[in-house]
N, C-alpha and C positions, 0 to 999 in steps of 0.2 A: 518418576521424573516428568514423563509426558503429561500426566494428569495435573501435576502442579503447574507446569508451564501453561497448559490450556486454561486452567482456572484463573491464573494471573492475567492472561490475555482477555478473558471475559470481563474482569474488573476494569482493565485498562480501556477496553473498547466499548464498554457499556453505554457510553455517551456519544458514540460516533457511528454513523452509517445511514444512507438514503435511497429513493426511487421516483417514478414518473407516470405518463399517460398515453393511451392510444386505442386502436381498434381491437387488438387481441393481446394476449398475455406476452407473447414473444416481442411484438413490436412495442408494447408498453414498456417493457424492461429496456429494450434497445434504445428507445427515445428518452429514457430517464436515467441513464447511467451517469452519475456524477463523478465517478472515478473508477478507472481500471488500471491497476499496476500489473504490467505484463511480464516483467522479468526482474531478477535479483542477481546482482554481481557483488562479490565480496573479496576483500584482501586485507592483509595486515603486515606489520613489521614489529620491531621491538618497542616502538613508541605509540602505536595507534592501531585501531581497527576501523575499517571503512567499508560501507556498503553503498551501492548505487541501485536505485529502482527507477524505472521509467514507464510511461504510459500516457493516458489522457485524463484530464479532470476538468471540472467546471470552473468558470471564472465569471463572477466572484465565487470563491470557495466557501460555502456556508451550509451548515446542517439545518436546513429549514423546510425540508420536504419538497423543494422545488429545484429541478435540474436546469441549469443554465447552459450556455454554449460551452463546448469543451475545447481546451487547448492542450498542447503537448507539454509534458513536464519530465524532468530528469533530476532526481534528488540524490545528492551525496550526503550521507550521514556519517559523522566521524566521532569516535570515542577515543580520547587520549588516555594513555596509561597513567600519566601524571598531570597535576594541575597546570593549566596553561597560563592563567593570569591575565588573559585578554579576551574581550568579547568578540573580536574579529581577528581572523587569521588568514593570511594570503594562501591561495592555492593556484596551481596550474594543472590542468588535466588535458589529456588527448583521448579522443574516441575515434579510432581508425585514423583518418587524416585530418580530423577537425580538432582545433585547439580551443580550450575554454580557460579563462582565468578571471580572478576576482577575489572576493573575500567570503570565507565561510563564517557563519555567525552563531553565537551561543544560543541554544534553545532556551526559552524563558522558563520551562518547567522541568527540565532534566539536564543531565551533564553532557548531552550531545551537542555537536556543531553541525549546521546544515546549510546547504545552498541548493537552489533550484536553477538549473542551467537551461530549462525549457527545451529539452531535446529527448527524443525517444531513441534509445539505442537498439540496434538489431541484436538478435540473440547471439550472433557470432562476433559481436564487437570486441575489439582489442582496446581495453581501457587501462590507462595509467594515470595516476594522480600523485602530484608532489604537494605537500602541505608545509607551509612555513619554511620554504626553501630546503626541505628535507629530501631524502632519497625517494625516488619514484616507487609507488606501490602498484603492483599489477593486480587487477581485479579479474576474477574468473566468474563465469555465469554458473551459479550453483542451481538455478531453477531449471536449467536445461536437462538436469538429471532426474527431475521429478516425473513421475508417470502421468500426473494430472497437470496439463498446461492451463493457461488462463481461459482459453475458450471452453475446455471441458469443465473447468471449475465454475464458470458462469452457468453452464447447463445444470451442474449438480446443485448449485445454489438455488436456482429456480425450482428444482425438484424438491429440495428440502423445505423451501418456504412457499410451496405451491398454494396451499390453502390460504395463507396470509396474503399472497399476491392477488389471488382471485377475489378475496374479500374486498381488497382495495379497488380492484377493477370493476367489481359488481356495482359500485356506486355510480357508474356511468362516466366517470372521469378519473383518470389515474393520478390522484394527488399524492404523490410520493416520489422518492428518489432512491437509488441504490448505489452501493459501493462494492467493489471486489478488490481485496488486498491480500498479499502474502504477509503474514504477521509473525513476529517472534518476540522474545523477551528483550528488555533493554540491554544494551552493550553486547548483544549477540552471544551471550555466555553459553547458552544451552546448545547452540548449533541447530536447533529444531525450528522448522517453519511449518506453518499451517495456512490453509486458505480460509479467509473470512469473507462471507457474503452477508451484506446487511441492507436493511431498508429503514427509512424514516419517513413517516407521512407528515402531512401538514398539521396534524394534531400532536406532533412530536412523540408519537409512539414509535419505539425502535424494536426491530427484530434482527437477530443475528444468528448465523450458523457458522460453526468452525469445523473444518474437516481436514482429513489427512491429505498431504500433497502427493502421496504415492498410492494408497489404497482408495482414497476418496471417501473413507468411512466417516460418518457423522460423529463428532466428538462432543459438541455442545450445541444446544439450541436454546435461545434465551429471548425473553421479551421484557422491555422496561418502558416506563412512562416518564 
């Protein structure tokens, strides 16, 4: 099952992921991170399944090998068990003492609904969301149980793609960007997450590694043009 999910993720992620420039490899990566997703919260009821991921990412968000200034983000992703029949659905969420409300919108390429509230949640956040005036769903931080947190995952990603990063750096200017994300299958069916670290350079060459969130073991390494 794990192999199947990982292979599916490679197919889904083969066209996304980036990097940057600087004096040495560590600072090059740090200065050219276009997205870091730091934590994952999940919850569900009889009607839907919802996740929340937060961190920082570039604005504008483009896979072009160039890292722009980062902003905070916090994305709710919702899968309904039954057809909704609307492209926008109202939501109200609380994260600790802060309230957020608005509309979640249908994703153009899959069955999910999403909204970015522009907020980075602390790992111990209490998150509740009500969708379409329904009962509130409590989300729990599932990433807090992983042995490999986002800082450790970033170091592992740099290790697994060390040769590729140094090749980009050796050109004298680090013309690439990178992304670190926890990834899973659509609709969260498997319950399995993996860390994905990826690079895209200005020639649109893409490198990605996927590794276990607990052992840190490398599961996939892939290059595409």
